C-alpha positions in Angstrom: 67.5 159.8 71.2 63.8 160.3 71.0 61.9 159.8 74.2 58.4 160.4 72.9 57.9 158.4 69.8 54.4 157.6 68.7 53.5 154.1 67.8 50.5 152.8 65.8 48.9 149.5 66.1 46.3 148.0 63.8 43.7 145.6 65.2 41.9 143.0 63.3 39.1 141.9 65.7 36.6 139.3 64.8 32.9 140.1 64.9 32.4 139.4 68.6 35.5 141.4 69.6 34.5 144.3 67.3 31.0 144.4 69.0 32.6 144.4 72.4 35.0 147.2 71.5 32.2 149.2 70.1 30.2 148.7 73.3 33.1 149.8 75.4 33.6 152.9 73.3 29.9 153.9 73.7 30.1 153.3 77.5 33.3 155.4 77.8 31.8 158.2 75.8 28.6 158.2 77.9 30.6 158.3 81.1 32.8 161.1 79.8 29.8 163.1 78.6 28.0 162.6 82.0 31.1 163.8 84.0 31.5 166.8 81.7 27.9 167.7 82.0 28.2 167.4 85.8 31.2 169.7 85.8 29.6 172.3 83.6 26.5 172.3 85.7 28.5 172.8 88.9 30.6 175.6 87.4 27.6 177.4 85.9 25.7 177.2 89.2 25.7 180.1 91.7 29.1 179.6 93.2 31.2 178.4 90.2 32.2 175.2 92.0 35.0 173.2 90.4 34.7 169.4 90.7 37.9 167.3 90.5 38.0 163.9 88.8 38.8 162.1 92.0 35.7 163.6 93.7 33.5 162.5 90.8 35.0 159.0 90.9 34.4 158.6 94.6 30.8 159.8 94.2 30.2 157.4 91.3 31.5 154.5 93.4 28.9 155.3 96.1 26.0 155.3 93.6 26.8 152.2 91.6 23.3 150.7 92.3 21.5 153.4 90.5 21.0 153.5 86.8 22.8 156.1 84.7 19.6 157.8 83.7 18.6 158.2 87.3 21.9 159.8 88.3 21.9 162.2 85.4 18.6 163.9 86.3 19.9 165.6 89.4 23.3 166.7 90.6 25.2 164.4 92.9 25.2 165.0 96.7 28.9 165.9 96.5 28.2 168.8 94.1 25.3 169.9 96.2 27.4 169.8 99.4 30.2 171.8 97.8 27.7 174.4 96.5 25.9 174.8 99.8 29.2 174.9 101.7 30.3 177.8 99.5 27.0 179.6 100.0 27.0 179.3 103.7 30.7 180.4 104.0 30.0 183.7 102.4 
């Protein structure tokens, strides 16, 4: 008995659905790239801080009013707090 069997599904969306799916794919990719850049920046910083996905999610929920471009220019307050906490502890 196979527990992990892969399944494939084929979609045939109409034009409106295809446009929406494409938009969602672009949004998901942008969020993924933003989170990855944030983690890379934190790790390459002075204290090699590791950010967990739950922390990033909580921080993104606090800043929902800001635009994506605004948030990408500088690190989040959570990252900064973790870095400064690590610096002051040593």
